[in-house]
C-alpha positions as CSV (number, residue, x, y, z in Angstrom):
1,M,-14.6,18.2,-14.0
2,R,-15.8,15.5,-11.5
3,E,-18.6,16.6,-9.0
4,Q,-17.0,16.7,-5.7
5,S,-18.3,15.0,-2.6
6,S,-18.9,16.8,0.7
7,P,-15.7,18.0,2.3
8,A,-16.5,15.9,5.3
9,T,-16.7,12.7,3.3
10,R,-14.9,9.8,5.1
11,L,-15.0,6.1,5.1
12,T,-17.9,6.0,7.7
13,P,-19.8,2.8,8.4
14,T,-22.7,4.2,6.7
15,A,-21.1,5.3,3.4
16,V,-19.2,1.8,3.4
17,A,-22.4,-0.1,3.8
18,D,-24.2,1.9,1.2
19,L,-21.3,1.0,-1.3
20,A,-21.5,-2.5,-0.4
21,A,-25.2,-2.7,-1.0
22,V,-24.8,-1.2,-4.6
23,A,-21.9,-3.3,-5.1
24,A,-23.7,-6.5,-4.4
25,R,-26.7,-5.5,-6.5
26,C,-24.6,-4.8,-9.5
27,A,-21.8,-7.5,-9.0
28,A,-23.2,-9.8,-11.8
29,A,-23.7,-7.0,-14.2
30,S,-20.3,-5.4,-13.5
31,E,-18.7,-8.9,-14.0
32,A,-20.6,-9.3,-17.4
33,D,-19.5,-5.8,-18.5
34,R,-15.8,-6.3,-17.3
35,R,-16.1,-3.0,-15.4
36,L,-17.7,-1.5,-12.4
37,D,-21.3,-0.3,-13.0
38,P,-21.6,3.6,-13.0
39,D,-23.7,3.3,-9.9
40,V,-21.0,1.5,-8.2
41,V,-18.3,4.1,-9.3
42,R,-20.4,7.0,-7.9
43,A,-20.9,5.2,-4.6
44,L,-17.2,4.4,-4.5
45,I,-16.3,8.0,-4.8
46,D,-19.1,9.3,-2.7
47,A,-17.9,7.0,0.2
48,G,-14.4,8.7,0.2
49,F,-12.1,6.2,-1.3
50,A,-10.6,8.5,-3.8
51,R,-9.7,11.3,-1.1
52,H,-8.9,8.8,1.7
53,F,-5.1,9.4,1.3
54,A,-5.3,12.8,-0.6
55,P,-3.2,15.4,1.1
56,T,-5.2,17.7,3.5
57,R,-3.9,20.7,1.8
58,H,-5.8,19.7,-1.2
59,G,-9.0,18.8,0.8
60,G,-8.2,15.2,1.2
61,N,-8.3,13.1,4.5
62,A,-4.6,11.8,4.6
63,G,-6.3,8.8,6.3
64,T,-5.2,5.7,8.0
65,F,-4.3,2.3,6.7
66,T,-6.5,0.8,9.7
67,D,-9.5,2.7,8.4
68,L,-8.9,1.7,4.8
69,T,-8.3,-2.0,5.5
70,C,-11.6,-2.4,7.4
71,A,-13.7,-0.5,4.7
72,V,-12.1,-2.4,1.9
73,A,-12.7,-5.8,3.6
74,R,-16.3,-4.8,4.3
75,I,-16.9,-4.0,0.5
76,G,-15.1,-7.3,-0.3
77,E,-17.8,-9.4,1.3
78,A,-20.2,-7.7,-1.3
79,C,-17.9,-7.6,-4.5
80,T,-14.2,-8.5,-4.6
81,A,-13.6,-6.5,-7.6
82,T,-15.3,-3.3,-6.2
83,A,-13.3,-3.7,-3.1
84,W,-10.0,-4.0,-5.2
85,C,-10.8,-0.9,-7.1
86,A,-11.6,1.0,-4.1
87,S,-8.4,-0.1,-2.3
88,L,-6.2,0.8,-5.4
89,V,-7.8,4.1,-6.0
90,A,-7.1,5.1,-2.4
91,N,-3.6,3.8,-2.5
92,L,-2.7,5.4,-5.9
93,G,-3.9,8.6,-4.5
94,R,-1.5,8.1,-1.6
95,M,1.4,7.7,-4.0
96,A,0.4,11.0,-5.9
97,G,1.2,12.4,-2.6
98,L,4.9,12.0,-3.3
99,L,4.6,14.5,-6.3
100,P,6.4,17.9,-5.9
101,A,3.8,20.6,-4.6
102,E,3.2,22.1,-8.1
103,G,2.3,18.6,-9.5
104,Q,-0.1,17.8,-6.5
105,A,-1.8,21.1,-7.2
106,E,-2.4,20.0,-10.8
107,V,-3.6,16.6,-10.0
108,W,-6.1,17.7,-7.3
109,A,-7.0,21.0,-8.9
110,D,-10.5,19.9,-9.3
111,G,-10.7,18.6,-5.6
112,P,-9.7,15.7,-3.5
113,D,-12.3,13.2,-5.3
114,T,-9.9,13.1,-8.3
115,V,-9.4,9.4,-9.2
116,V,-5.8,8.3,-9.7
117,V,-4.8,4.7,-10.9
118,G,-1.5,3.5,-12.1
119,S,1.2,1.0,-12.5
120,L,4.6,0.7,-10.9
121,S,6.0,-1.7,-13.6
122,P,8.7,0.4,-15.6
123,T,7.3,-0.8,-18.9
124,G,7.5,2.6,-20.5
125,R,10.6,4.9,-21.5
126,A,11.3,8.4,-20.7
127,E,13.9,10.8,-22.2
128,P,14.8,14.0,-20.6
129,V,14.0,17.3,-22.3
130,S,13.9,20.9,-21.3
131,G,11.5,21.2,-18.4
132,G,10.6,17.6,-18.2
133,W,10.4,14.3,-19.9
134,R,9.1,12.7,-23.0
135,L,7.1,9.6,-22.0
136,S,6.1,6.6,-24.1
137,G,4.9,3.0,-23.4
138,R,2.2,0.5,-22.6
139,W,1.2,-0.3,-19.1
140,A,-0.9,-3.5,-18.6
141,Y,-3.4,-4.5,-15.8
142,I,-4.3,-1.1,-14.6
143,S,-7.4,-1.5,-12.3
144,A,-10.2,1.1,-12.5
145,V,-8.7,2.9,-15.4
146,G,-11.9,3.3,-17.0
147,F,-13.1,5.9,-14.6
148,A,-9.8,7.5,-13.6
149,D,-8.8,11.1,-14.1
150,W,-5.1,10.7,-13.7
151,A,-2.7,7.8,-14.3
152,L,0.7,7.3,-12.4
153,L,2.9,5.4,-14.9
154,C,6.5,4.1,-14.3
155,G,9.2,4.4,-17.1
156,E,12.8,3.7,-17.3
157,I,15.2,6.7,-17.7
158,P,18.7,6.9,-19.1
159,S,21.3,5.9,-16.6
160,D,25.1,5.5,-16.6
161,G,24.7,3.2,-13.6
162,P,22.1,0.6,-12.4
163,P,18.7,0.8,-14.1
164,A,16.8,3.9,-13.0
165,A,12.9,4.7,-13.2
166,R,10.7,7.5,-12.4
167,V,6.8,7.8,-11.8
168,F,4.9,10.2,-14.0
169,A,1.5,11.7,-13.4
170,V,-0.3,11.7,-16.9
171,P,-3.9,13.2,-17.2
172,R,-6.6,11.3,-18.9
173,A,-6.5,13.3,-22.0
174,A,-2.9,12.4,-22.7
175,Y,-3.3,8.5,-22.8
176,E,-5.2,5.8,-24.6
177,I,-7.0,2.8,-23.0
178,T,-6.7,-0.5,-24.8
179,D,-9.4,-3.1,-24.1
180,T,-7.3,-6.1,-23.0
181,W,-8.8,-7.2,-19.8
182,F,-10.5,-10.7,-20.3
183,N,-9.9,-12.8,-17.4
184,V,-11.5,-15.6,-15.4
185,G,-11.5,-13.7,-12.1
186,M,-11.7,-10.1,-11.0
187,A,-13.3,-9.4,-14.3
188,A,-15.2,-6.3,-13.1
189,T,-11.9,-4.4,-12.3
190,G,-11.5,-3.5,-15.8
191,S,-7.8,-3.8,-15.5
192,N,-7.1,-2.8,-19.0
193,T,-3.9,-1.4,-20.8
194,V,-2.8,2.2,-21.0
195,V,-0.8,3.6,-23.9
196,V,1.2,6.7,-24.0
197,R,2.7,8.2,-27.2
198,D,5.5,10.6,-26.7
199,V,3.8,12.7,-24.1
200,L,5.5,15.8,-22.5
201,V,5.4,15.4,-18.6
202,P,6.7,18.4,-16.6
203,D,9.3,17.7,-14.0
204,A,6.6,18.7,-11.3
205,R,4.6,15.9,-12.3
206,S,7.3,13.2,-11.6
207,F,9.3,11.7,-8.9
208,D,12.0,9.0,-8.5
209,R,10.5,5.7,-8.1
210,A,13.0,4.9,-5.4
211,H,11.1,7.4,-3.1
212,L,8.2,5.1,-3.0
213,F,10.3,2.3,-1.4
214,T,12.0,4.8,1.2
215,G,8.9,6.9,2.0
216,A,10.7,10.2,0.9
217,A,7.9,12.4,0.1
218,A,8.8,15.6,-1.8
219,A,6.0,17.8,-0.5
220,S,4.2,16.0,2.3
221,T,5.1,14.9,5.9
222,E,1.7,13.4,6.6
223,P,2.3,9.7,7.9
224,C,0.3,8.0,5.1
225,H,2.7,9.6,2.6
226,V,6.0,8.9,4.1
227,V,5.6,5.2,5.1
228,P,7.8,2.9,2.8
229,L,5.8,1.0,0.0
230,P,6.9,-2.4,1.1
231,A,5.2,-1.9,4.5
232,V,1.8,-1.3,2.9
233,N,1.7,-2.7,-0.6
234,G,0.4,-6.2,0.4
235,L,-2.5,-4.6,2.4
236,S,-3.7,-3.1,-0.8
237,F,-4.2,-6.4,-2.4
238,V,-5.1,-8.7,0.5
239,A,-7.8,-6.7,2.2
240,P,-10.2,-7.2,-0.6
241,V,-9.6,-10.9,-0.3
242,L,-10.3,-10.9,3.4
243,G,-13.8,-9.5,2.6
244,A,-14.3,-12.1,-0.1
245,A,-13.5,-14.9,2.2
246,R,-15.9,-13.6,4.8
247,G,-18.6,-13.3,2.2
248,M,-18.1,-16.6,1.1
249,E,-18.1,-18.0,4.5
250,R,-21.4,-16.7,5.2
251,A,-22.8,-17.9,1.9
252,W,-21.5,-21.3,2.5
253,T,-22.9,-21.4,6.0
254,G,-26.3,-20.4,4.8
255,H,-26.0,-22.9,1.8
256,V,-25.2,-25.8,4.1
257,A,-27.8,-24.8,6.6
258,E,-30.5,-24.8,3.9
259,K,-29.3,-28.4,2.6
260,I,-29.7,-29.6,6.1
261,R,-33.3,-28.2,6.6
262,S,-34.1,-29.5,3.2
263,A,-32.9,-32.9,4.0
264,A,-35.1,-32.9,7.2
265,G,-38.3,-32.3,5.2
266,S,-41.2,-32.3,7.8
267,G,-39.3,-34.7,10.1
268,P,-36.6,-34.1,12.7
269,V,-33.5,-32.1,11.7
270,P,-30.8,-34.6,10.9
271,P,-27.5,-34.3,12.7
272,R,-24.7,-32.3,10.9
273,R,-21.9,-34.4,9.4
274,T,-18.6,-34.1,11.2
275,E,-16.8,-32.8,8.0
276,Q,-19.3,-29.7,7.8
277,D,-18.3,-28.8,11.3
278,V,-14.5,-29.2,10.7
279,T,-14.9,-27.1,7.4
280,L,-16.7,-24.3,9.2
281,A,-14.5,-24.3,12.3
282,R,-11.2,-24.4,10.5
283,T,-12.2,-22.0,7.8
284,A,-13.6,-19.4,10.2
285,G,-10.3,-19.8,12.2
286,E,-8.2,-19.2,9.2
287,I,-10.0,-16.0,8.2
288,D,-10.0,-14.8,11.8
289,A,-6.2,-15.3,11.9
290,A,-5.7,-13.4,8.5
291,E,-7.8,-10.5,9.9
292,L,-5.7,-10.3,13.0
293,L,-2.4,-10.2,10.9
294,L,-3.9,-7.4,8.7
295,E,-4.9,-5.4,11.7
296,R,-1.5,-5.5,13.2
297,A,0.1,-4.8,9.7
298,A,-2.2,-1.8,9.2
299,A,-1.5,-0.5,12.7
300,A,2.3,-0.7,12.1
301,A,1.9,1.2,8.8
302,D,0.0,4.0,10.6
303,Q,3.2,4.9,12.3
304,G,4.4,6.5,9.0
305,A,8.1,7.2,8.9
306,G,8.4,5.5,12.3
307,I,7.9,2.1,11.2
308,T,11.2,0.0,11.6
309,P,12.8,-2.2,8.8
310,L,11.9,-5.2,10.9
311,E,8.1,-4.2,11.1
312,T,8.2,-3.4,7.2
313,S,9.5,-7.0,6.6
314,R,6.9,-8.4,9.0
315,N,4.2,-6.7,7.2
316,L,5.4,-8.3,4.0
317,R,5.4,-11.7,5.7
318,D,2.0,-11.2,7.3
319,C,0.3,-10.0,4.3
320,S,1.5,-12.8,2.2
321,L,0.7,-15.4,4.9
322,A,-2.8,-13.9,5.3
323,M,-3.3,-14.3,1.6
324,D,-2.3,-18.2,1.8
325,L,-4.6,-18.6,4.7
326,L,-7.5,-17.0,2.9
327,V,-6.9,-19.0,-0.3
328,E,-6.9,-22.1,1.7
329,A,-10.2,-21.1,3.4
330,V,-11.9,-20.2,0.2
331,N,-10.8,-23.2,-1.6
332,R,-11.9,-25.5,1.3
333,L,-15.6,-23.9,1.3
334,F,-15.7,-24.3,-2.5
335,R,-14.9,-28.1,-2.3
336,A,-17.4,-28.5,0.4
337,A,-20.3,-26.5,-1.2
338,G,-21.3,-29.3,-3.4
339,T,-22.5,-29.1,-6.9
340,S,-25.3,-26.8,-6.3
341,G,-22.8,-24.3,-4.8
342,H,-20.8,-24.3,-8.0
343,A,-23.7,-23.1,-10.1
344,N,-23.2,-19.8,-12.1
345,S,-25.9,-18.2,-10.0
346,S,-24.1,-18.8,-6.8
347,P,-21.9,-15.9,-5.4
348,M,-19.6,-18.7,-4.0
349,Q,-18.2,-19.3,-7.6
350,R,-17.5,-15.7,-8.3
351,A,-15.6,-15.3,-4.9
352,W,-13.7,-18.4,-5.6
353,R,-12.5,-17.2,-8.9
354,D,-11.8,-13.8,-7.8
355,V,-9.8,-14.9,-4.8
356,N,-7.6,-17.2,-6.7
357,T,-7.0,-14.7,-9.3
358,A,-6.1,-11.9,-6.9
359,S,-3.7,-14.3,-5.1
360,S,-1.5,-14.7,-8.1
361,H,-0.3,-10.9,-7.7
362,V,3.4,-10.7,-7.5
363,A,3.1,-8.6,-4.3
364,L,1.6,-11.4,-2.3
365,Q,4.1,-14.3,-3.0
366,F,5.5,-15.8,0.2
367,P,9.1,-16.9,-0.7
368,P,10.3,-13.4,-1.4
369,A,8.4,-12.0,1.7
370,A,10.0,-14.8,3.8
371,S,13.5,-13.9,2.4
372,A,12.9,-10.1,3.3
373,Y,11.8,-11.0,6.8
374,A,14.7,-13.5,7.4
375,D,17.3,-11.0,6.2
376,Q,16.1,-8.5,9.1
377,V,16.0,-11.3,11.7
378,F,19.4,-12.6,10.7
379,K,20.8,-9.2,9.9
380,I,22.0,-10.3,6.5
């Protein structure tokens, strides 16, 4: 049983700042270990990320996307991988809110700080049996799985029509973790593979995957549980990158300022080069623009079931566009950092690797987001 935080735990500025400080201190060690340091995990849970979207009936906060996006971005300034895990732990907890009431009671039996992770890729297979399902399969790239209590895993089910899939809540004791995460970026997320072998999952711990996309929550009417997944999925993955870009901008500015001072020696400070001014101004503008897009997307998502199809498609568009802006900003800073900014000891090189790795996520690709938006605008 996990020790629970205070019932009042929320994503307060103090709690978020405390997590950021621990994450920054442990960033290099977490990356080397390919998992978050235990001190970071404790601080992440204490800050309230696991309970952020947990239902209020189980002691959770059923919080807002605006608060989460802001908090995750702040953590990302210190460590992209920690921010990524914090975001996904919160958002998978939200998805568990779509379970039937009995299943929710099992998941949060030990309190709202239960850590839920998962995968929506239907790479497993489930067969119906009396009272539930027999689930087997392998699910790769499950971030934060090393400190999770439950996993939401998606599996195909028999269907006479189009392919169908369900999401299954599986406790830690019922699955294995295979060490498969060896990656150039986001190493500390520990995004390893879960293996399930013929596990019985009761009906109460399962729901139709289609409900995620429509916002049909079986046992909750709280706004965060009934918003359609396409309206919020991008926020989960781009908010950490917003923070990483902010952190890299700050590191680059300090790095270049020191180079200018060093060039001056004891004499007058030399004038800045025009390319340095252009790099700073363009990059800062792109990061600001991305932040504004995410703020609007989060505010729209906080409407819950009231969000319109056009707003949902706009959120898809804006999150993908924000990611493109942030990647451009980070890559520009890296090119302009010079050889000394590429040293293994520099936080800029880790942010550069992490951002480019995160940007490859399928949920953040612009062409499908553009098509979804155009479909709504043209009413196709």
